[in-house]
TORRO-557814 format. One record per residue: residue in one letter; x, y, z of N, C-alpha, C, O in turn. Coordinates in steps of 0.02 Angstrom, whole numbers, plus 50000, padded with zeros to 5 digits. Each point is the difference from the previous one (the first is absolute). Example, Ala and Ser with C-alpha at 12.3 -4.5 7.8 and 13.67 -1.06 7.14 Angstrom:
2
<atom code="a" n_u="50660" n_v="49716" n_w="50390" ca_u="49955" ca_v="50059" ca_w="50000" c_u="50045" c_v="50060" c_w="50000" o_u="50052" o_v="49999" o_w="50033"/>
<atom code="s" n_u="49930" n_v="50054" n_w="49931" ca_u="50042" ca_v="50059" ca_w="50003" c_u="49961" c_v="50055" c_w="50037" o_u="50025" o_v="50055" o_w="50008"/>
***
This chain:
147
<atom code="m" n_u="49102" n_v="43711" n_w="46947" ca_u="49951" ca_v="50052" ca_w="50012" c_u="49936" c_v="49982" c_w="49962" o_u="50001" o_v="49981" o_w="49942"/>
<atom code="t" n_u="49943" n_v="50024" n_w="50093" ca_u="49935" ca_v="49993" ca_w="49968" c_u="49958" c_v="50061" c_w="50019" o_u="50011" o_v="50031" o_w="50052"/>
<atom code="y" n_u="49941" n_v="49986" n_w="49905" ca_u="49957" ca_v="50056" ca_w="50014" c_u="49931" c_v="49985" c_w="49973" o_u="49990" o_v="49955" o_w="49959"/>
<atom code="n" n_u="49961" n_v="50084" n_w="50064" ca_u="49931" ca_v="49991" ca_w="49977" c_u="49977" c_v="50062" c_w="49962" o_u="50040" o_v="50047" o_w="49989"/>
<atom code="y" n_u="49898" n_v="49954" n_w="49990" ca_u="49973" ca_v="50055" ca_w="49959" c_u="49996" c_v="50066" c_w="50038" o_u="49994" o_v="50052" o_w="49969"/>
<atom code="r" n_u="50008" n_v="49946" n_w="50098" ca_u="49997" ca_v="50061" ca_w="50040" c_u="50068" c_v="50030" c_w="50013" o_u="50005" o_v="50054" o_w="50030"/>
<atom code="g" n_u="50048" n_v="49914" n_w="49949" ca_u="50067" ca_v="50026" ca_w="50011" c_u="50032" c_v="49976" c_w="50064" o_u="50053" o_v="50024" o_w="50018"/>
<atom code="d" n_u="49916" n_v="49929" n_w="50017" ca_u="50030" ca_v="49971" ca_w="50060" c_u="50056" c_v="49953" c_w="49979" o_u="49990" o_v="49957" o_w="49957"/>
<atom code="v" n_u="50069" n_v="50051" n_w="50073" ca_u="50057" ca_v="49958" ca_w="49984" c_u="50010" c_v="49952" c_w="50059" o_u="49995" o_v="50019" o_w="50058"/>
<atom code="f" n_u="50018" n_v="49918" n_w="49925" ca_u="50006" ca_v="49948" ca_w="50051" c_u="50069" c_v="49968" c_w="49998" o_u="50030" o_v="49994" o_w="49947"/>
<atom code="c" n_u="49993" n_v="49986" n_w="50112" ca_u="50061" ca_v="49960" ca_w="50004" c_u="49983" c_v="49934" c_w="50035" o_u="49948" o_v="49994" o_w="50033"/>
<atom code="q" n_u="50095" n_v="49957" n_w="49960" ca_u="49986" ca_v="49934" ca_w="50028" c_u="50055" c_v="49981" c_w="50048" o_u="50059" o_v="50007" o_w="49985"/>
<atom code="d" n_u="49921" n_v="49969" n_w="50073" ca_u="50047" ca_v="49976" ca_w="50051" c_u="50036" c_v="49938" c_w="49972" o_u="49966" o_v="49951" o_w="49984"/>
<atom code="p" n_u="50101" n_v="50051" n_w="50009" ca_u="50035" ca_v="49943" ca_w="49970" c_u="49996" c_v="49936" c_w="50041" o_u="50009" o_v="49945" o_w="49973"/>
<atom code="v" n_u="49978" n_v="50059" n_w="50092" ca_u="49998" ca_v="49941" ca_w="50042" c_u="49930" c_v="49970" c_w="50003" o_u="49991" o_v="49941" o_w="49986"/>
<atom code="t" n_u="49959" n_v="50100" n_w="50030" ca_u="49932" ca_v="49974" ca_w="50009" c_u="49958" c_v="50004" c_w="49937" o_u="49950" o_v="49965" o_w="49993"/>
<atom code="g" n_u="50069" n_v="50078" n_w="49960" ca_u="49962" ca_v="50009" ca_w="49938" c_u="49941" c_v="50046" c_w="50009" o_u="49959" o_v="50007" o_w="49954"/>
<atom code="q" n_u="50036" n_v="50027" n_w="50104" ca_u="49945" ca_v="50046" ca_w="50014" c_u="50009" c_v="50064" c_w="49959" o_u="50056" o_v="50024" o_w="49992"/>
<atom code="v" n_u="49889" n_v="50002" n_w="49982" ca_u="50002" ca_v="50060" ca_w="49958" c_u="49981" c_v="50061" c_w="50043" o_u="49952" o_v="49999" o_w="50038"/>
<atom code="h" n_u="50088" n_v="50055" n_w="49955" ca_u="49990" ca_v="50062" ca_w="50037" c_u="49994" c_v="50059" c_w="49952" o_u="50032" o_v="50001" o_w="49947"/>
<atom code="t" n_u="49927" n_v="50048" n_w="50071" ca_u="49994" ca_v="50061" ca_w="49961" c_u="50056" c_v="50047" c_w="50020" o_u="50011" o_v="50013" o_w="50059"/>
<atom code="m" n_u="50026" n_v="50013" n_w="49892" ca_u="50056" ca_v="50044" ca_w="50014" c_u="49974" c_v="50071" c_w="50015" o_u="49949" o_v="50021" o_w="49974"/>
<atom code="s" n_u="50087" n_v="50014" n_w="50069" ca_u="49982" ca_v="50067" ca_w="50021" c_u="50020" c_v="50052" c_w="49949" o_u="50045" o_v="49990" o_w="49959"/>
<atom code="n" n_u="49921" n_v="50068" n_w="50044" ca_u="50015" ca_v="50055" ca_w="49955" c_u="50064" c_v="50035" c_w="50023" o_u="50008" o_v="50013" o_w="50060"/>
<atom code="g" n_u="50037" n_v="50000" n_w="49893" ca_u="50063" ca_v="50033" ca_w="50016" c_u="50010" c_v="50066" c_w="49964" o_u="50053" o_v="50031" o_w="50007"/>
<atom code="g" n_u="49898" n_v="49991" n_w="49954" ca_u="50007" ca_v="50063" ca_w="49965" c_u="50013" c_v="49991" c_w="49926" o_u="49995" o_v="49945" o_w="49972"/>
<atom code="f" n_u="50023" n_v="50111" n_w="49996" ca_u="50012" ca_v="50001" ca_w="49927" c_u="50066" c_v="50034" c_w="49987" o_u="50015" o_v="50052" o_w="50028"/>
<atom code="e" n_u="50025" n_v="49918" n_w="49929" ca_u="50064" ca_v="50030" ca_w="49979" c_u="49990" c_v="50034" c_w="49933" o_u="49992" o_v="49967" o_w="49949"/>
<atom code="v" n_u="50009" n_v="50099" n_w="50051" ca_u="49986" ca_v="50038" ca_w="49939" c_u="50055" c_v="49988" c_w="49948" o_u="49985" o_v="49990" o_w="49941"/>
<atom code="r" n_u="50077" n_v="50012" n_w="50081" ca_u="50056" ca_v="49995" ca_w="49953" c_u="50000" c_v="49932" c_w="49965" o_u="50015" o_v="49996" o_w="49940"/>
<atom code="r" n_u="49970" n_v="49951" n_w="50096" ca_u="50000" ca_v="49933" ca_w="49971" c_u="49933" c_v="49979" c_w="49972" o_u="49995" o_v="49949" o_w="49965"/>
<atom code="q" n_u="49951" n_v="50089" n_w="50050" ca_u="49932" ca_v="49983" ca_w="49979" c_u="49981" c_v="49930" c_w="50026" o_u="49977" o_v="49957" o_w="49962"/>
<atom code="r" n_u="50032" n_v="50033" n_w="50103" ca_u="49986" ca_v="49936" ca_w="50031" c_u="49964" c_v="50009" c_w="50066" o_u="50012" o_v="50048" o_w="50037"/>
<atom code="l" n_u="49942" n_v="49905" n_w="49978" ca_u="49968" ca_v="49997" ca_w="50065" c_u="50043" c_v="49958" c_w="50046" o_u="50026" o_v="49947" o_w="49980"/>
<atom code="k" n_u="49982" n_v="50076" n_w="50082" ca_u="50037" ca_v="49961" ca_w="50049" c_u="49951" c_v="49961" c_w="50044" o_u="49950" o_v="50027" o_w="50022"/>
<atom code="k" n_u="50066" n_v="49910" n_w="49989" ca_u="49961" ca_v="49958" ca_w="50045" c_u="50047" c_v="49975" c_w="50054" o_u="50058" o_v="49984" o_w="49987"/>
<atom code="r" n_u="49917" n_v="50013" n_w="50074" ca_u="50041" ca_v="49980" ca_w="50057" c_u="49982" c_v="49930" c_w="50024" o_u="49944" o_v="49976" o_w="49991"/>
<atom code="c" n_u="50105" n_v="49992" n_w="50038" ca_u="49991" ca_v="49933" ca_w="50029" c_u="49950" c_v="50005" c_w="50058" o_u="50011" o_v="50039" o_w="50046"/>
<atom code="p" n_u="49935" n_v="49921" n_w="49953" ca_u="49951" ca_v="50005" ca_w="50054" c_u="50028" c_v="49976" c_w="50067" o_u="49975" o_v="50020" o_w="50053"/>
<atom code="a" n_u="50076" n_v="49937" n_w="49947" ca_u="50030" ca_v="49976" ca_w="50063" c_u="50039" c_v="50056" c_w="50034" o_u="50002" o_v="50003" o_w="50061"/>
<atom code="r" n_u="50030" n_v="50040" n_w="49900" ca_u="50041" ca_v="50053" ca_w="50029" c_u="49961" c_v="50063" c_w="50017" o_u="50015" o_v="50034" o_w="50049"/>
<atom code="f" n_u="49934" n_v="49982" n_w="49910" ca_u="49966" ca_v="50064" ca_w="50008" c_u="49928" c_v="49995" c_w="50025" o_u="49973" o_v="50051" o_w="50023"/>
<atom code="a" n_u="49996" n_v="49891" n_w="49974" ca_u="49931" ca_v="49994" ca_w="50022" c_u="49991" c_v="49952" c_w="50059" o_u="49944" o_v="49989" o_w="50023"/>
<atom code="g" n_u="50110" n_v="49982" n_w="50001" ca_u="49996" ca_v="49955" ca_w="50057" c_u="49971" c_v="49932" c_w="49986" o_u="49977" o_v="49966" o_w="50046"/>
<atom code="v" n_u="50025" n_v="50012" n_w="49892" ca_u="49975" ca_v="49934" ca_w="49981" c_u="50054" c_v="49949" c_w="50017" o_u="50059" o_v="50012" o_w="49987"/>
<atom code="s" n_u="49921" n_v="49931" n_w="50041" ca_u="50050" ca_v="49948" ca_w="50016" c_u="50018" c_v="49961" c_w="49937" o_u="49956" o_v="49977" o_w="49963"/>
<atom code="c" n_u="50108" n_v="50016" n_w="50025" ca_u="50024" ca_v="49966" ca_w="49941" c_u="50060" c_v="49957" c_w="50021" o_u="50052" o_v="50027" o_w="50021"/>
<atom code="r" n_u="49942" n_v="49908" n_w="49973" ca_u="50054" ca_v="49955" ca_w="50020" c_u="50060" c_v="50004" c_w="49953" o_u="50057" o_v="49993" o_w="50021"/>
<atom code="g" n_u="49930" n_v="50020" n_w="49916" ca_u="50054" ca_v="50000" ca_w="49951" c_u="50028" c_v="50069" c_w="49987" o_u="50025" o_v="50013" o_w="49945"/>
<atom code="q" n_u="49972" n_v="50031" n_w="50103" ca_u="50023" ca_v="50069" ca_w="49990" c_u="50075" c_v="50003" c_w="49985" o_u="50022" o_v="50044" o_w="49963"/>
<atom code="d" n_u="50016" n_v="49909" n_w="50064" ca_u="50072" ca_v="50000" ca_w="49989" c_u="50018" c_v="49981" c_w="49929" o_u="50051" o_v="50023" o_w="49974"/>
<atom code="t" n_u="49909" n_v="49936" n_w="49993" ca_u="50015" ca_v="49976" ca_w="49932" c_u="49954" c_v="50032" c_w="49948" o_u="50003" o_v="49982" o_w="49941"/>
<atom code="c" n_u="49956" n_v="50065" n_w="50079" ca_u="49952" ca_v="50030" ca_w="49954" c_u="50035" c_v="50046" c_w="49950" o_u="50042" o_v="50040" o_w="50021"/>
<atom code="p" n_u="49943" n_v="49955" n_w="49914" ca_u="50032" ca_v="50043" ca_w="49950" c_u="49974" c_v="50072" c_w="50000" o_u="50033" o_v="50045" o_w="49973"/>
<atom code="v" n_u="49909" n_v="49968" n_w="50058" ca_u="49973" ca_v="50068" ca_w="49999" c_u="49999" c_v="50032" c_w="50069" o_u="49959" o_v="50044" o_w="50013"/>
<atom code="v" n_u="50085" n_v="49933" n_w="50031" ca_u="50002" ca_v="50027" ca_w="50068" c_u="50020" c_v="50074" c_w="50000" o_u="49980" o_v="50038" o_w="50045"/>
<atom code="q" n_u="50059" n_v="49983" n_w="49906" ca_u="50020" ca_v="50071" ca_w="49995" c_u="49946" c_v="50042" c_w="49967" o_u="50006" o_v="50061" o_w="49999"/>
<atom code="g" n_u="49944" n_v="49908" n_w="49973" ca_u="49947" ca_v="50036" ca_w="49965" c_u="50002" c_v="49983" c_w="49927" o_u="50040" o_v="49960" o_w="49976"/>
<atom code="l" n_u="49915" n_v="50072" n_w="49988" ca_u="49991" ca_v="49984" ca_w="49929" c_u="49983" c_v="50064" c_w="49963" o_u="49961" o_v="50041" o_w="50025"/>
<atom code="r" n_u="50066" n_v="49968" n_w="49917" ca_u="49983" ca_v="50057" ca_w="49958" c_u="49965" c_v="49975" c_w="49937" o_u="50028" o_v="49961" o_w="49962"/>
<atom code="t" n_u="49910" n_v="50062" n_w="50029" ca_u="49960" ca_v="49978" ca_w="49943" c_u="49998" c_v="50055" c_w="49948" o_u="49975" o_v="50054" o_w="50014"/>
<atom code="p" n_u="50051" n_v="49934" n_w="49926" ca_u="49996" ca_v="50051" ca_w="49948" c_u="49927" c_v="50012" c_w="49979" o_u="49960" o_v="49954" o_w="49998"/>
<atom code="l" n_u="50025" n_v="50108" n_w="49986" ca_u="49932" ca_v="50016" ca_w="49978" c_u="49984" c_v="49965" c_w="49934" o_u="49942" o_v="49987" o_w="49985"/>
<atom code="q" n_u="50109" n_v="49999" n_w="49976" ca_u="49989" ca_v="49967" ca_w="49935" c_u="49980" c_v="49927" c_w="50007" o_u="49982" o_v="49969" o_w="49950"/>
<atom code="t" n_u="50020" n_v="50003" n_w="50109" ca_u="49977" ca_v="49931" ca_w="50010" c_u="49929" c_v="49993" c_w="49976" o_u="49984" o_v="49955" o_w="49962"/>
<atom code="d" n_u="49973" n_v="50090" n_w="50061" ca_u="49930" ca_v="50003" ca_w="49977" c_u="49976" c_v="50070" c_w="50017" o_u="49982" o_v="50013" o_w="50058"/>
<atom code="r" n_u="50017" n_v="50031" n_w="49893" ca_u="49986" ca_v="50071" ca_w="50012" c_u="49929" c_v="50013" c_w="50026" o_u="49988" o_v="50050" o_w="50032"/>
<atom code="r" n_u="49966" n_v="49905" n_w="49953" ca_u="49931" ca_v="50010" ca_w="50024" c_u="49994" c_v="49983" c_w="50074" o_u="49955" o_v="50025" o_w="50033"/>
<atom code="i" n_u="50088" n_v="49932" n_w="49992" ca_u="49997" ca_v="49980" ca_w="50070" c_u="50048" c_v="50040" c_w="50043" o_u="49981" o_v="50023" o_w="50054"/>
<atom code="f" n_u="50080" n_v="49985" n_w="49924" ca_u="50051" ca_v="50036" ca_w="50039" c_u="50003" c_v="50072" c_w="49978" o_u="50020" o_v="50016" o_w="49944"/>
<atom code="t" n_u="49959" n_v="50028" n_w="50101" ca_u="49999" ca_v="50072" ca_w="49987" c_u="50049" c_v="50034" c_w="50048" o_u="50019" o_v="49970" o_w="50050"/>
<atom code="p" n_u="50002" n_v="50092" n_w="49936" ca_u="50046" ca_v="50034" ca_w="50045" c_u="49973" c_v="50006" c_w="50072" o_u="50039" o_v="50001" o_w="50048"/>
<atom code="m" n_u="49895" n_v="50003" n_w="49959" ca_u="49970" ca_v="50001" ca_w="50066" c_u="49977" c_v="49929" c_w="50015" o_u="49955" o_v="49974" o_w="49967"/>
<atom code="d" n_u="50075" n_v="49995" n_w="50083" ca_u="49985" ca_v="49930" ca_w="50015" c_u="49927" c_v="49993" c_w="50021" o_u="49974" o_v="50038" o_w="50041"/>
<atom code="r" n_u="49992" n_v="49911" n_w="49932" ca_u="49929" ca_v="49990" ca_w="50015" c_u="49988" c_v="49979" c_w="50072" o_u="49944" o_v="50006" o_w="50024"/>
<atom code="a" n_u="50106" n_v="49970" n_w="50010" ca_u="49992" ca_v="49980" ca_w="50069" c_u="50012" c_v="50058" c_w="50049" o_u="49993" o_v="49991" o_w="50060"/>
<atom code="s" n_u="50023" n_v="50068" n_w="49914" ca_u="50016" ca_v="50056" ca_w="50044" c_u="49937" c_v="50039" c_w="50021" o_u="49948" o_v="49995" o_w="49967"/>
<atom code="y" n_u="50058" n_v="50043" n_w="50086" ca_u="49946" ca_v="50042" ca_w="50023" c_u="49987" c_v="50057" c_w="49951" o_u="49944" o_v="50023" o_w="49991"/>
<atom code="q" n_u="50109" n_v="50000" n_w="49976" ca_u="49993" ca_v="50054" ca_w="49951" c_u="49955" c_v="49978" c_w="49942" o_u="49960" o_v="50039" o_w="49976"/>
<atom code="w" n_u="50047" n_v="49898" n_w="50002" ca_u="49958" ca_v="49974" ca_w="49946" c_u="49927" c_v="50001" c_w="50021" o_u="49957" o_v="50022" o_w="49961"/>
<atom code="k" n_u="50029" n_v="49955" n_w="50099" ca_u="49930" ca_v="49998" ca_w="50025" c_u="49971" c_v="50071" c_w="50003" o_u="49942" o_v="50010" o_w="49982"/>
<atom code="r" n_u="50098" n_v="50037" n_w="50041" ca_u="49977" ca_v="50070" ca_w="50005" c_u="49986" c_v="50029" c_w="49931" o_u="49948" o_v="50031" o_w="49989"/>
<atom code="e" n_u="50098" n_v="49959" n_w="49965" ca_u="49991" ca_v="50027" ca_w="49932" c_u="49943" c_v="49965" c_w="49964" o_u="49963" o_v="50033" o_w="49963"/>
<atom code="y" n_u="50028" n_v="49902" n_w="50048" ca_u="49946" ca_v="49964" ca_w="49967" c_u="49933" c_v="50023" c_w="50027" o_u="49950" o_v="50001" o_w="49963"/>
<atom code="a" n_u="50046" n_v="50016" n_w="50102" ca_u="49938" ca_v="50026" ca_w="50028" c_u="49982" c_v="50067" c_w="49967" o_u="49941" o_v="50013" o_w="49987"/>
<atom code="h" n_u="50109" n_v="50029" n_w="49999" ca_u="49987" ca_v="50063" ca_w="49965" c_u="49974" c_v="49986" c_w="49930" o_u="49954" o_v="50034" o_w="49976"/>
<atom code="r" n_u="50075" n_v="49918" n_w="49991" ca_u="49979" ca_v="49984" ca_w="49932" c_u="49928" c_v="49975" c_w="50000" o_u="49961" o_v="50019" o_w="49956"/>
<atom code="m" n_u="50020" n_v="49940" n_w="50092" ca_u="49932" ca_v="49974" ca_w="50003" c_u="49951" c_v="50057" c_w="50012" o_u="49945" o_v="50000" o_w="49973"/>
<atom code="a" n_u="50074" n_v="50049" n_w="50068" ca_u="49956" ca_v="50057" ca_w="50013" c_u="49989" c_v="50041" c_w="49936" o_u="49944" o_v="50021" o_w="49986"/>
<atom code="v" n_u="50108" n_v="49989" n_w="49976" ca_u="49994" ca_v="50037" ca_w="49937" c_u="49957" c_v="49962" c_w="49950" o_u="49960" o_v="50030" o_w="49965"/>
<atom code="e" n_u="50048" n_v="49904" n_w="50033" ca_u="49959" ca_v="49959" ca_w="49955" c_u="49927" c_v="50003" c_w="50018" o_u="49956" o_v="49999" o_w="49957"/>
<atom code="r" n_u="50029" n_v="50005" n_w="50109" ca_u="49930" ca_v="50006" ca_w="50021" c_u="49970" c_v="50066" c_w="49976" o_u="49943" o_v="50002" o_w="49978"/>
<atom code="v" n_u="50096" n_v="50052" n_w="50027" ca_u="49976" ca_v="50065" ca_w="49977" c_u="49989" c_v="49998" c_w="49924" o_u="49950" o_v="50025" o_w="49976"/>
<atom code="n" n_u="50097" n_v="49946" n_w="49988" ca_u="49993" ca_v="49995" ca_w="49927" c_u="49938" c_v="49959" c_w="49982" o_u="49964" o_v="50018" o_w="49953"/>
<atom code="s" n_u="50024" n_v="49928" n_w="50083" ca_u="49942" ca_v="49959" ca_w="49986" c_u="49936" c_v="50039" c_w="50014" o_u="49952" o_v="49995" o_w="49961"/>
<atom code="r" n_u="50046" n_v="50043" n_w="50093" ca_u="49941" ca_v="50039" ca_w="50015" c_u="49988" c_v="50053" c_w="49947" o_u="49942" o_v="50013" o_w="49981"/>
<atom code="l" n_u="50111" n_v="50017" n_w="49994" ca_u="49992" ca_v="50050" ca_w="49946" c_u="49971" c_v="49966" c_w="49937" o_u="49956" o_v="50028" o_w="49967"/>
<atom code="d" n_u="50069" n_v="49913" n_w="50017" ca_u="49977" ca_v="49966" ca_w="49941" c_u="49928" c_v="49977" c_w="50006" o_u="49959" o_v="50013" o_w="49956"/>
<atom code="v" n_u="50025" n_v="49952" n_w="50099" ca_u="49935" ca_v="49967" ca_w="50006" c_u="49947" c_v="50048" c_w="50027" o_u="49948" o_v="50008" o_w="49968"/>
<atom code="s" n_u="50064" n_v="50022" n_w="50089" ca_u="49948" ca_v="50040" ca_w="50033" c_u="49988" c_v="50067" c_w="49966" o_u="49943" o_v="50023" o_w="49998"/>
<atom code="f" n_u="50108" n_v="50008" n_w="49977" ca_u="49992" ca_v="50065" ca_w="49969" c_u="49997" c_v="49997" c_w="49924" o_u="49996" o_v="50052" o_w="49967"/>
<atom code="g" n_u="50005" n_v="49889" n_w="50005" ca_u="49989" ca_v="49991" ca_w="49929" c_u="50055" c_v="50024" c_w="49954" o_u="49987" o_v="50020" o_w="49943"/>
<atom code="l" n_u="50075" n_v="49980" n_w="50080" ca_u="50054" ca_v="50024" ca_w="49957" c_u="50030" c_v="49946" c_w="49956" o_u="50042" o_v="50014" o_w="49957"/>
<atom code="e" n_u="49937" n_v="49923" n_w="50053" ca_u="50025" ca_v="49947" ca_w="49957" c_u="49966" c_v="50002" c_w="49931" o_u="50034" o_v="49995" o_w="49949"/>
<atom code="l" n_u="49901" n_v="50011" n_w="50051" ca_u="49962" ca_v="50003" ca_w="49938" c_u="49972" c_v="50071" c_w="49994" o_u="49944" o_v="50014" o_w="50021"/>
<atom code="h" n_u="50094" n_v="50030" n_w="49949" ca_u="49980" ca_v="50070" ca_w="49996" c_u="49998" c_v="50023" c_w="49927" o_u="50027" o_v="49966" o_w="49956"/>
<atom code="t" n_u="49942" n_v="50090" n_w="50033" ca_u="49998" ca_v="50030" ca_w="49933" c_u="50031" c_v="50069" c_w="50000" o_u="49985" o_v="50042" o_w="49958"/>
<atom code="i" n_u="50059" n_v="49971" n_w="50090" ca_u="50032" ca_v="50065" ca_w="50007" c_u="50055" c_v="50006" c_w="49949" o_u="50040" o_v="49954" o_w="49991"/>
<atom code="r" n_u="49963" n_v="50102" n_w="49976" ca_u="50053" ca_v="50013" ca_w="49950" c_u="50042" c_v="50058" c_w="50026" o_u="49974" o_v="50052" o_w="50019"/>
<atom code="g" n_u="50091" n_v="49938" n_w="49982" ca_u="50046" ca_v="50054" ca_w="50020" c_u="50029" c_v="49988" c_w="50069" o_u="49967" o_v="49977" o_w="50047"/>
<atom code="l" n_u="50098" n_v="50039" n_w="49958" ca_u="50037" ca_v="49988" ca_w="50062" c_u="49975" c_v="50046" c_w="50056" o_u="49993" o_v="49977" o_w="50057"/>
<atom code="k" n_u="49994" n_v="50086" n_w="49929" ca_u="49979" ca_v="50047" ca_w="50052" c_u="49933" c_v="49980" c_w="50029" o_u="49990" o_v="50006" o_w="50061"/>
<atom code="k" n_u="49964" n_v="49972" n_w="49897" ca_u="49935" ca_v="49979" ca_w="50025" c_u="50006" c_v="49938" c_w="50044" o_u="49966" o_v="49994" o_w="50051"/>
<atom code="m" n_u="50077" n_v="49960" n_w="49929" ca_u="50010" ca_v="49939" ca_w="50039" c_u="50034" c_v="50016" c_w="50066" o_u="49981" o_v="49971" o_w="50052"/>
<atom code="q" n_u="50067" n_v="50073" n_w="49948" ca_u="50033" ca_v="50019" ca_w="50062" c_u="49951" c_v="50033" c_w="50048" o_u="50002" o_v="49989" o_w="50060"/>
<atom code="l" n_u="49953" n_v="50052" n_w="49913" ca_u="49949" ca_v="50033" ca_w="50041" c_u="49954" c_v="49947" c_w="50031" o_u="49984" o_v="50005" o_w="50060"/>
<atom code="r" n_u="49994" n_v="49947" n_w="49901" ca_u="49955" ca_v="49949" ca_w="50026" c_u="50034" c_v="49957" c_w="50053" o_u="49969" o_v="49984" o_w="50051"/>
<atom code="c" n_u="50093" n_v="49999" n_w="49938" ca_u="50037" ca_v="49961" ca_w="50050" c_u="50010" c_v="50041" c_w="50064" o_u="49992" o_v="49974" o_w="50055"/>
<atom code="g" n_u="50026" n_v="50088" n_w="49937" ca_u="50009" ca_v="50044" ca_w="50058" c_u="49936" c_v="50006" c_w="50041" o_u="50001" o_v="49998" o_w="50061"/>
<atom code="l" n_u="49942" n_v="50011" n_w="49904" ca_u="49936" ca_v="50006" ca_w="50035" c_u="49983" c_v="49935" c_w="50037" o_u="49974" o_v="50001" o_w="50056"/>
<atom code="a" n_u="50040" n_v="49942" n_w="49913" ca_u="49987" ca_v="49936" ca_w="50032" c_u="50042" c_v="49992" c_w="50063" o_u="49975" o_v="49976" o_w="50051"/>
<atom code="l" n_u="50089" n_v="50043" n_w="49946" ca_u="50043" ca_v="49996" ca_w="50058" c_u="49977" c_v="50047" c_w="50055" o_u="50003" o_v="49983" o_w="50060"/>
<atom code="i" n_u="49973" n_v="50077" n_w="49921" ca_u="49974" ca_v="50048" ca_w="50050" c_u="49939" c_v="49972" c_w="50034" o_u="49992" o_v="50008" o_w="50060"/>
<atom code="v" n_u="49964" n_v="49960" n_w="49902" ca_u="49940" ca_v="49969" ca_w="50030" c_u="50020" c_v="49946" c_w="50049" o_u="49971" o_v="49995" o_w="50054"/>
<atom code="m" n_u="50077" n_v="49962" n_w="49928" ca_u="50022" ca_v="49948" ca_w="50046" c_u="50029" c_v="50029" c_w="50064" o_u="49985" o_v="49976" o_w="50055"/>
<atom code="l" n_u="50056" n_v="50076" n_w="49939" ca_u="50029" ca_v="50030" ca_w="50059" c_u="49947" c_v="50035" c_w="50042" o_u="50003" o_v="49997" o_w="50062"/>
<atom code="a" n_u="49949" n_v="50037" n_w="49906" ca_u="49947" ca_v="50034" ca_w="50037" c_u="49957" c_v="49950" c_w="50038" o_u="49981" o_v="50014" o_w="50057"/>
<atom code="m" n_u="50004" n_v="49930" n_w="49913" ca_u="49960" ca_v="49949" ca_w="50035" c_u="50039" c_v="49971" c_w="50059" o_u="49971" o_v="49988" o_w="50053"/>
<atom code="a" n_u="50094" n_v="50001" n_w="49939" ca_u="50040" ca_v="49975" ca_w="50056" c_u="50004" c_v="50052" c_w="50056" o_u="49994" o_v="49982" o_w="50059"/>
<atom code="l" n_u="50014" n_v="50081" n_w="49923" ca_u="50002" ca_v="50053" ca_w="50051" c_u="49933" c_v="50006" c_w="50037" o_u="49999" o_v="50010" o_w="50060"/>
<atom code="g" n_u="49946" n_v="49983" n_w="49903" ca_u="49934" ca_v="50002" ca_w="50031" c_u="49990" c_v="49944" c_w="50049" o_u="49972" o_v="50010" o_w="50054"/>
<atom code="r" n_u="50052" n_v="49930" n_w="49929" ca_u="49992" ca_v="49943" ca_w="50046" c_u="50044" c_v="50010" c_w="50062" o_u="49980" o_v="49980" o_w="50055"/>
<atom code="i" n_u="50078" n_v="50049" n_w="49936" ca_u="50043" ca_v="50013" ca_w="50058" c_u="49968" c_v="50051" c_w="50046" o_u="50001" o_v="49993" o_w="50061"/>
<atom code="r" n_u="49970" n_v="50060" n_w="49910" ca_u="49966" ca_v="50051" ca_w="50041" c_u="49938" c_v="49973" c_w="50034" o_u="49980" o_v="50026" o_w="50052"/>
<atom code="q" n_u="49989" n_v="49923" n_w="49919" ca_u="49942" ca_v="49968" ca_w="50032" c_u="50021" c_v="49948" c_w="50051" o_u="49958" o_v="49965" o_w="50028"/>
<atom code="r" n_u="50107" n_v="50031" n_w="49984" ca_u="50029" ca_v="49950" ca_w="50046" c_u="49985" c_v="49929" c_w="49978" o_u="49982" o_v="49957" o_w="50041"/>
<atom code="q" n_u="50025" n_v="50031" n_w="49895" ca_u="49992" ca_v="49933" ca_w="49971" c_u="50061" c_v="49983" c_w="49957" o_u="49993" o_v="49986" o_w="49941"/>
<atom code="p" n_u="50066" n_v="50014" n_w="50089" ca_u="50060" ca_v="49988" ca_w="49959" c_u="50003" c_v="49931" c_w="49968" o_u="50033" o_v="49991" o_w="49949"/>
<atom code="e" n_u="49932" n_v="49960" n_w="50081" ca_u="50000" ca_v="49933" ca_w="49971" c_u="49960" c_v="49997" c_w="49935" o_u="50006" o_v="49952" o_w="49962"/>
<atom code="r" n_u="49953" n_v="50099" n_w="50024" ca_u="49959" ca_v="50001" ca_w="49939" c_u="50025" c_v="50051" c_w="49949" o_u="49965" o_v="50015" o_w="49952"/>
<atom code="m" n_u="50095" n_v="50012" n_w="50058" ca_u="50023" ca_v="50054" ca_w="49956" c_u="50016" c_v="49978" c_w="49929" o_u="50004" o_v="50041" o_w="49955"/>
<atom code="r" n_u="50005" n_v="49894" n_w="50034" ca_u="50016" ca_v="49976" ca_w="49932" c_u="49938" c_v="49981" c_w="49961" o_u="50006" o_v="49979" o_w="49942"/>
<atom code="r" n_u="49936" n_v="50026" n_w="50088" ca_u="49938" ca_v="49980" ca_w="49965" c_u="49971" c_v="50059" c_w="49962" o_u="50002" o_v="50057" o_w="50022"/>
<atom code="l" n_u="49972" n_v="49927" n_w="49918" ca_u="49969" ca_v="50053" ca_w="49959" c_u="49925" c_v="50005" c_w="50012" o_u="49972" o_v="50053" o_w="49989"/>
<atom code="v" n_u="49997" n_v="49894" n_w="50032" ca_u="49928" ca_v="50000" ca_w="50010" c_u="49983" c_v="49991" c_w="50073" o_u="50042" o_v="49977" o_w="50039"/>
<atom code="g" n_u="49898" n_v="50039" n_w="49980" ca_u="49978" ca_v="49993" ca_w="50069" c_u="50001" c_v="50067" c_w="50035" o_u="50040" o_v="50045" o_w="49983"/>
<atom code="s" n_u="49917" n_v="49962" n_w="50066" ca_u="49997" ca_v="50064" ca_w="50036" c_u="50043" c_v="49999" c_w="50062" o_u="50003" o_v="50050" o_w="50036"/>
***
């Protein structure tokens, strides 16, 4: 078994030496292992050495192999892409709060005052997006400047 920094696991055809990316097979909670499937059996990849291949039944990778790479949610899955897109959206909002609304370098003292300022900044962002939608300009709803 070989893998790269993105969590892709590869198997090698014993006859031709060709390298194939193994398919996602899910996560075993009880064993704390990611399951990978043989690409010849589950993805339709041609493999001459399928009869003698040691991973034809699949492979279970323990999370402890490399905890930064192997996570309970496989990086090759659609669920990972969906969750990562949500994370990127939240990071964009956080960045806008820090840079555009000046919450990174502030002189505000007290939790209630800071919560009020953050709430007002979020209300302004939502109001601007709503205004752009009502003006029938949905492609510009994420912009803070411009008419």
